[in-house]
N, C-alpha and C positions, 0 to 999 in steps of 0.2 A: 792611582793603581799601586798595589802592594804585591811584592813577590814573597810567597810563603812556602815553607817546607813542613811537611807532616811526616814524622818518623814513627813507625810502630815496630816494637820488638815482640814478636809472637812466639808461639811454642815451637814452630819449625821454620820460621822465615822472618827475616828482617827486611822491612820495606821502607822506601821513602818516595813520596810524590812531591813534585814542585808545582805550585799553583800560582796563577795570577788572580788576584782578588780586586774587584772594583764594584762600586755601587751600580755602575751602568751595565757591565757585562756579567756580573755575578762571579761565579767560581769557575775557572778554566784550568784544567790540568795541562801542563806543558812538558812534563817528564815523569818517568816512573822507573825506579831501580829496585830490584829484588835480589836477595841473597838467601839461598837455602841454607839453613843452619838449625839443626835439631837440638835446641837447648833442652827440651823436655827429656831427652835421653839421660843426660847427666842428673837432672833433678829426680827423675823417676828411679834411676838405679842407685844413686848415692845420697840423694837428699840435698845436694848443693851443685853449683856449677864449677867444673874443674878449671884449673889454671889455663890449660890449652884452649878451652872453649872461651874463657874470658879474653885471652889474647886475640883470638879470632874475632870475637864480638867487637872489641875495641878497634881492631884493624878495619873492619867493615864500616864502623861508625866514623872513623877518621876519614875514610874515602868519601863517605856521604858528606862530611864537612867540607871537603875540597870541592865537591859538586855544588854545594850550597854557595860557596864563595864565588864559583864561576858564574852562577846565576844572579849574584849580588842579592841574595835573599835578605829581605828586611826583617823577617821574624820567623821563628820556627816553634814547633811544639813536638816534644819527643815523649812517647809513652811506652811503658812495658806492661804486658799482661800478666796472667796468673802464674806463668812458669817462673819468672823472676821473683814475683811476689812470694811464691811458695818455697823458693830456695832458702836453705838455712843461712847462706852467706849473702843474701840479697843486699844488705846494707853495704858490704864491702865491694860487691860487684858494681853497684851504682857509684860508689866513691871512685873506683878505678876508672869507670867511664868518664866521670867528671874531670879527673886529673889528666887522663891520657888523651881525651878527645875534646875537652872544653864544652861538652854537651851536657845539659841538665836533663836527666831522664826522670819522669815521675811514674810511679806505679799505679795502675788503675785496678779498681775492683771489677768484678764481673759486671755489676750494674752500670758502672761508668763506661766501660768499654762497649757494652752492647747498646747503651743509650746513644752514644756518639754516632755509631753506625746507623741506628734507627733514625736519628735526626736527619742525616743525609738522605735517607730514603724518603722520609716524610716531606722533604723539601722538593721532591720531584713534582712535575706539573700534574701528573695523573693521579697522585696519591689520594686526594680527597674524593675523587670520583670512584676510585677502586674500593675504598673502605666503606662507602655508602651501603654496599652489600657485604654479607659475611666474608671476612677476609682474615687470613693468618699471615703474619710476617715471620718467616722462619730463617734464623741465622745459625748456620752450621759451622762450628769451629773444631779445633783439634781435640779439646777436652770435653766440650759439651755442645748442646743444641738448645737454643732458646726460641720459644714460640710466644708471640704476642697476638692475642685474638681480638678482633673487632667484630661487633655485632651491631648492625644498624648505625654504623659510623662512630660508635663509642668503644673505647678500649675496655675490655672485659677482664682479661687476666694476662699476666706474663708468667710463663713457667719455664724453669731451667731443668733440662733433662740430661742425665749423665751419659749421653751416647754420642760424644764427639768422635771424629774419625780416628784420631790417634788412640784414644781410650779403647775403642772397639778393637783395633788391631792388636794392641798390647794385651788385652784381656784374653783374646784368642791365642796369642803366642804363648802366654803364661800357662794356659790350660793344655797346651800341646795337642790341640785338636787336629784331626786328619786334614791335610791341605786340600784334598779333593772336594771337601764339603765347605770350603772357606766361605763362599758367598751365602750359603744357607745358614751357617753359624752366625754370621753377622746379622742376617735378616731376623733371625729368631731373637737376638739380643735387642735389636731395634724395636721389634714388634711388642716385646714385653713392656717397654716403657711407653710406647705410643698407645697401647691398649688402655693403660691406666689413664692417660691424658684424655683420650676419647670419652671414656666413661664418665669422667668427672667434669669435663669442660666443653666438649664439642657439642654445638647445637644439633638437634635431631635431624635438621635438614642438611647438615654438613656445611662445607665451605664453598663459596662460589669462586673466590680468587685466592691464589697463593702468591706471596712475594718472597722469592727465594734469594738468599745471600749465602756466599761461601765459595770455597775453591772449586773449580772445574765446571760449575753450573753455567757460567758464561760461555765456556767452550762448547758445552753440550747444546745450548740454545743457538749458538752460532752455526754449529753443524746442522741444525734443523732449519737453517735459512732465515733466522730472525736476528737482525743486527740492531734494530731500533728498540730502545728501552721501553717505549710506550706501547709496543705491540705485544699482545699476549701470545702464548704458545698453548695449543690445545693440550690438556692434561693427558688424555689418552695417547696422543702422539709422543709426548715426553716419556711416558711410562714404557711404551713399546720400544722406543729407541734406547733408553737406558738399560732395559732388560736385554736387548740384543748385545749392547756393549759389554754387559756383565758376563756374558758367555765367552768372551774372548780373553786372551791373556793380556798382561799389562802392556807389553810392547805394542801389540796391535791397537789397543785402546789409545795409547799415547800417540801413535802414528795417525790414527783417524781423527783425533781431536787436536792434533798439531801441538802437543805439549812439549816443553823444552826438556823435561826429564823423562826418558823412556822407561825408567825403572821405578817410577814413583809408586810406592806401595800403599799410598793413601787414596789412590784413584778409585779402587774397587769399593772400599768402605764408603766413600763419598757418594758414589753412584747408587749404592744400596740405600743409604740414608735418604737421599733425595727422592728416589723412586717410592720407597715405602711411605714417606711423609705425604706425597701426592696421592697415593692410593688410599691410605687410611683416612685422610681428610676429606676424601670424596670431592676433590676440587674439580672445577670445570676448566679453568684456565690458569696459566702461570705467567707471572711477570718477573723479569730478572733485570733489576736496574744496573747491575754491574758495579756496585759501590762497595767499598770495604772500610776498614778502620781508618785508613789514611784520609779518605773522603770525609769521614765523620769528624776527624780532628780538624780538617780545614773548615768544614761548615761551622763547627762549634766556635772556632776562632773568629770567623767572619761575622757570625751572628752576635757574638759577645761584644765585638768591637764595632757594631752597627754598620758593617760594610754591606751586609745583606739583611733583609727583614724576614722573620719567620712567617711562612705561609700556613703553618699548621699550629693549632692551639695545644701546646704540650702541657700546659697547666690543666686543661680540661681532661687530658689523658690521665693525669695523676688522680684527679678527683673521681673520674669515672671508674678507674680501676679500684680505688679505695671504697667507693660505694658498692661495687659488686663483691669485693672481698667481705665487707661488712654484712651484706645480704646473705652470703653463704653461711654465716654464723647467726642468722636470724635476730639481728639487732632490732630493737623496738623503734620503728621508723619515726613516729611522732616525737618521742623523746630525743632521738638523735638530731632531728631537724631543729627542735627547740634549743638544744644545747649548742648546736652549730651557730645559730643566729646570735644567741646571747654571748658566746665566747668571742665571736668576731666583733660584736658591738663594743665589748669591753676592750679588746685589743686596739680598735680604732680610737677609742676615747683616750687611752693612756699612751698613745704612740710617742708623745714627747718624753715619757718616763722610761719606756723600755728600749728605745733606740733600735728596734728591730725593723727588718725590711719586709717587702711583699713576700719574699721567699719564706720567711719564718711565719708569716700570716697563713700561707698555704700549709705549712707543717702543722699549725694549730688546727686548721680546718680538717686535715686528714686525721689528726688525733681525735677530734670530736666525732668523726664518722666511724672510727674504729674502737672507741673507748670501751664499748660493752662486748666486744667480740669474744672475750675470754669466758663469758658466762655460759656459752654453748658447751664448753669443755667442763667447767667446774664453777658452781656458784660460790663455793668457799674460797677457791684460789683464783678467782676471775682475773685480778690484776696481773699475776704472774703468767697465767695462761695467755692473756691478751698480749703481753710482752713477747712471749714465745711465738705466737701466731704472726705478729707484725714483723719481727726480726727474721722470721723464716720465709716471708713472702716477698717475692719480687714485685715491686710496684713501679711500673715503667715511668721513668722520669725522676725517680728519687735515687740518690746515691746510698751506699751502705751506711754512711755516717748519718744521713738524713733519716733513714729508717730507724737508726739507733735513737735519734732525738725524738722521733714520733713515739717509739716504743717506750722510752723512759718517761715521756710526758704522760702517756696513758698509765704507766705503772704508778707514778707519783700523784696522779689524780686521786688515787685511793690510799696509797701507802705513804708513810713519812719520807721526806726527801733524805737520801743517804748522804753522808759526807763525801766530798769529791774524791778523797783517797780510795774509797771503796769501788769507784767506777772509773778510775783514771786509766785503766787498761782498755777501756772501750771508747772513750772520747776525751778530747782535750778540755782545758778549763773554760775556753770560750763556749764550747758546745754545752758544757755543764750549766753555765749561767743561762744559756738560751733555754735549756730544759726547765730550769727552775722558774723562769719567767712564764713560759708557756703553761707549765703545770699549775702555777698559782692562778693564772687566768682560768684554766679549765676547771679547777676545783671550785672556784667561785661561781662560775656559770652552772656547773653541775648541781650545786646546792640549790639554785633557784628553780630546779625542777626535780627535787629529790623524790617527790611522790609519783613522778612520771605521769602526772595528770595535766600538765601544761596549763596550770592555773593562771599564769602570768601571760596574758594575751598580747599586750603591747608594753614594750620596755624601752626606757630611755636611760642613757648613762651620761654623766657629766663629771668633769674634774673641776672642783672649786676649791681653791687654796690647797690645802694638804689633804683633801678628802675626795674619794671617788663616791659619788652619789648615784645609786641605781634606783630608778623610779618605775616600778611596774604597775600596770593597771590590773586589778584583780576583782573578782566578783564573789569570792568565797574565802574560807579560812586558809591562811598560809602560815600558821604557827610552826608547822614542821619545817618549812623552807626557811623561815626566820631563824629558828634555832640552829639549823645546820649551817646557814650562811655565817652566823657569828663565829662558829668554830672554824670554818674554812677561811674566814677573813684574816686570821692570824698569819698564815703563810704569805698571803698577798701583801700585808703590811711589812712583814719581814723582808720580802724580796724587793718591793718597790719603795718602801719608806712612806707609804700613803695608806691612810685608814680607809676602809671600804664600809659603807653603810647602805642600808636599804630603807627607802621611804615608800611605803605602799600607798597607792592611790585607789580608793574604793570606787567601783563603778557598778551600776545596776546590771543584772543579767540580761 
């Protein structure tokens, strides 16, 4: 058994949970500490975190450290979200934390933060059964809201909406809107974003289930008499109750929900967001697992260290989301599938040369699925458009850096590889080398179906001496593919130090 601490520094709260991790019992929470601290105020107003706020932050984390020692914690992970990431003095704040508390804090991108929470939810017993029908996982935070949509058990899309509770409150405060219409103003801002999401992504039949994550929703569900995570709440009942709460003042709402802060100004925006999401999605029932970023951190650590086994196929989520993203831009399915098979065959054949892992193989597969999406926007500037589409799209399960790798792989599938110095602001040298390897493989595979006619029905690849030999079976002329292959093989040889040749095997039609 291992005792583990998960620390998360959010926009308006610092939290730590202590867990017991074991292969037999799984993940068990044994303590939880929370400290209200609105870091976002300094960043929003001044662009950085002030000295007083840094002092308070370090003080809280030092106390957390003492609690960790009292529990004899074996390991910990500490993460900070977008508020610290966006602060102009983020580097110095993290250094102050390290020196004054001895804690190493890593900054997460939105993709990483949300995925950790999603991993914890997906590990729950009822998850697979729930997503078999149309389901949306909705994670409401201070700055944004994220929706991951499942149709028929498959991840369709993940969308990031700028309607977090803090953001809504501050936008209304800046606009000096009349307080008597506060709830209506919030609702109109939420509806504007949800309407676009509905039109673009929501199935005509709507959503059967909603899995809700975020502050206060657990308290609402508890007030409705539901304490077990596996039990759903009727959507209509949830809407009526949150509507009734919204007509009360903050003090009365806090009293009814038994909240520790009776003047919490984020409770009304939260209730409005949750209510409108449920209504607009046309959900029938709601599940509230009661998990947060700390649970996600613990699950990620336990799964990475083989303490618990994943019960959900997260790799399939990535591929499913990539396939649906590609289909929105009308990629030519036969060519995409042919390219995917060929690229993976080459990757597997030269695995001793590239030294890459299953994770990079997945990134190559995603690049193959999305390599043509830019043509929907522009046939002339397709590579650049594809890059923009990929880097702007949330793909559940991929980090921001991994999206950069996929996007650059697609870009250099068609355009010359740029010197590292020109892209050093977007990825490190290790990632650049990965991009070069994946792009060289993708370029080679793409050349073998340049006509988009899938002339090469059966293909074998082998590595003999210093040569990659690709042997396709063909029944018609492949002069175009041969010519393009020879020009594309130059980059492959430059990157891997191995010559690539094609040996056609003629077969009857």
